N, C-alpha and C positions, 0 to 999 in steps of 0.2 A: 741715196739710203734706201737699200728694200726692204719690203715690210714681209711678212711673212708666206705673203703669195706670189714672191717676188717679183712684185711691183718696181718699178724705179720711182719714187716719191722725190717730185725735185720742184714744186709748186707751190707757192703759198698765194694764197689771196686771203688778203687782209682787208680788214674793214678800219676806217677810219672814223666814220660817224654813223650814227645812225638818221643823221637830218637828212632831208630832201626838200628839191623847191618844186617837185613834184610828185601827185599823188596818186599813183596808177593803181587801177582796179587791184590787179591781181598781186600786191604787194602789201596798199597798206590801206587804214580804212578812210574813209571819205574826210575824215576830223582830224585827220594825224594821227598820232602817236603819243602815249608819254614821254618826252623826250629826256634822254638821260643826263643828268648834271654833267657839267663840265670835270666835275673830278671824277666822275665814274667813269670816263673814256680813256684810251690807256695815252698818257703823255707821249710826247717827240721823245725823250729819251728812254720809255719804258718799250717803244715801236723798235726801236734802233737795237734795244738789247736783245729783242724777241728776232728778231731780223738776223742780229750778228748768230745766234746761238741754233737758229734756223739754216743758216748758211753752213753751221759747223756741222750740222746734219745731213748736208748734200743740199739743200737746195739752192736752185742757181734762180727761178725767176719767181718775182713778185710779183701779181696783180692787185692795186691799189682801187678797193671798195668803197663802196658806203652801204645804203643812203646816196648822198652826190659827193663823195670826197672831194666835189671844190670848193664846195660852203664847208668844209673845214676849216678851223685859222689855222693856215701855218703851212697848209698843204706844199709849198713848194718846199720851203728848208722840209719837211717830211719826206718828201721825193730824193732832195738832192743827198741827205743819210743813208737814206736807202742803196740808193744810186751809190756811196763810198764805201757801202760794205765788202770787206773781200769775199769774193764767192758769188758774189748776186751779180748776174752776167747780162740781164733780161729786166725791165721792170715796165710793166703795162698800167694803164690808169683806164679804171671805165668808167662814163658819165655820159650824161642824156645831152650832152652838148653845150647847154643854153649859155655857161656860163667860159667857153672855150676861148671868142674873142678874146676875151680878159687876159686867159691864164696861157693860151696855147703856145707863145714864144716859150715863156717862163717854165714851163713845164720841159718842153723839149731843152734847154738849155739846163736844168734841172738834174738830167737824165734820163727822164721819161722816153724808152723806144718806140712805144707801139700805143696806139687809143683804141680800146674799145667803145662806139657809141653807140646806145639804145637810140630805137626810132622804128616804132611800130606801125606809123602810120603817115603815109604822105597826104592825106586827108586831111583839112584844118577842124571840120565835125569831129571825123575820127579820133582822130587827135587829141582832141581837148576831152573827148567823151572816155579813153582811158586815161589820158593823164589827171583829167579834171582841170587841166590850165591851158588856158590859149597862148601858146607857146612856141608853135609848130616854126614857125619862118624865125624864132634867136634860132631855135636848133638845129635849121637847113643852114643858116649863117653859120653856127658852129663849126657842122661839119665841112663846110667850104674854106672857112678859116685854117684849119686843122690840115683838108687838103695843101694849100699851100705852102705850111710848112717844112714837109718833105719828113714826117714821122715816119718808122722803116717800115710799118703796118699801120691801115686803118680799117677794121671791119666794124661794117655796122649790125647790129640786133636787132630781129623784131620776133618778138613770142608772138606765134600763131593761136589766133584767137577766134572760134567757129561763129561766125554770124555777125564778126565785128571787124576784123581786117584783112579776111581769108581773101576777100575780092580784092585784094591791092598786090597780092603775092607778085602776081607779073609785074607788077609797076615798081614794086621791091625790088625785083631781081634786074630789072630795064637800068636798075642804079650800076651796074659792073657794065652794060654797055657802055657809059659816058665817062666811069672813072676808074683807075684801076684801085676800086676797092674790094673790101670782103662783102659780102651780104651772107648774115649765116640768120637762116631761119630755127626758132627754136622750140620742141613744143612744151607747151604750159603744161606746169607740174603742180600735180592737187596738194600746194603747200598754202598754208597762212591764208590767206583772203580766200583764196578760188579752193581751196580742199574739197570743198559739197558742191561745187559749180555741177550744172547737167553738161552729163558727156558729151554731148555735141560741143558745146567749146573746146573742146580737144580736138584736133587736127594733128595725124601721126605726119610725118616725114616722107612715107612712103607717099602720100595721098598728091602731096608737092609733085612728085617724077610722073603721076599719071598726068595731073593741072599742065605741068612744063615737060614734055615729052622729049624735049631736041634738047635737054637738057644730057652732057656727055660727063661720066665720070672722070676724073683726072687725079685720084687720090685720097688719102689724107691728112690731115692739121690736128693732132690731138685728138680730140670726142668729135671733132665734122666730117661728113663724107664730104670730099670737095668735088665739084662739078663747075663747069662753064656753059655759056650761050655758045653757039656759035660765032656772033658776032664781037664775043665781050671780050672786054678788057682788065676783068678782076675776075674774081670766083665766088661762086655760090657756095655756100657751106649748109648741111643741114643735120642738125643736133638733135636726138631720137632719144633723152634720159629713162624715157617710157617704153614705146614700141620696140626699141632695140638699144636698151639700157648699154652702156660704155665703162660697166666696170670692173670686169677683166684688163681694162688696160688705164683705168684712175691714177692720174701721178698727180694728186693736190691735196693738201689739205688747207684747213680756216683758221683765220684766225677772227673772232668780233671784237666789234669798236672797244666792248669793255672787258678784252680780255681774257675769253674763254674761247680754247683750241677746239675745233668742230671733227676730227678724222674721217667724218662721213655727211654729206649737208643733210642729208633725210633721216641722221639717227638723230634720238634725243641725248645722246651722248655730249657731254660738255666739260672741259678739261681745267680747270681753272691755273693761270699761266701769272696774274698778278701776284708780285710778294716772291717769285721766285728769281734766284739771282747763281749766274758762274754756273757751274758742272750741276746743280741741282738743274737746275730751269732745262739747260741741256738735254740731263740724262730724263725730263719727262717729257721732252720732244720727241725723243728715240723710242721710249716707251710706247706712245703715243703713234707713231709712224709704224712703228711694227706690228702693233694690234689694231692697225686700221681692218675696219669691216670688209669683206670678201666683196658684198655687192649690198644695196639696198633690196628693197621688198616691194617698191611700185609695179610692177609687173605682174605679181599676182591680184592688183585690184587694188591696196593698202593705199590707204594716203599718207603723206610724207610723216614721220617721226619726230619731224624737227618741231621745237616747241615755241617757233618764233616766226616773226613774218620775216620775210626776206629784207629788206629795209633794217630789219636789226642783225642780221644773221651776215649779211656781204654778201654780193653779186658774182 
């Protein structure tokens, strides 16, 4: 379906939980957050109904997110229901990788085509500082298991944080020399916990090109500009929501785990979908898609207008 700015909106990011087994410094407070009660989050049937209505409105791709979606009870069944939805042709799941040894095979059997795996550091101490959990080896084992399962694509995402993991940029990109993976470096966004961080914490995608001048541009993939190292097997993606926002080509909407539709990540607008059914649900989705904001305002130096941390919105 087209919005009023003629963008083709076909991608739904669907959060299934606000819970996570990490405590990343840019995502949530060290003490964690007030967790939603089980009855406050979307049920499996509600998820299936929303995805079905979204597919009727032209959504073809669903990314299952959290929090950490693999801590959600019944996650395999949720993925199966999404895969069985008429019109949905691609299912991706975002994870920190820690639970992939347990779930990778079942996810693939359930219809998950692609995995996005968060990995902000390859150094144990830095990983611990960012995530507040000593779990780097578990995450690396999870990535290895996923690679052996033969998913259509695996993307490894790292949020660039100045003075924290910026010295590892080359090491992270070197993962594309050894495996046919897609390493994505994303600019830190002023949202939630990091909204008021010092300016030097924010690193632009352009600085990566200065640091690694041998990167060769090979195209685009959604919001990423794609590059390759001269001897790389996989690709490098640079995502620049701040320095060079991709709003003109944005193709997504989001649904939070408690059932609110967010037409734009950085807007405070949230539309309650719970309790809506059939044509009423479909019409609310159509109206929200059509009236999706033209752009966010982060490039003008503002902080995000979102009223929640990322774990509560969905990555």
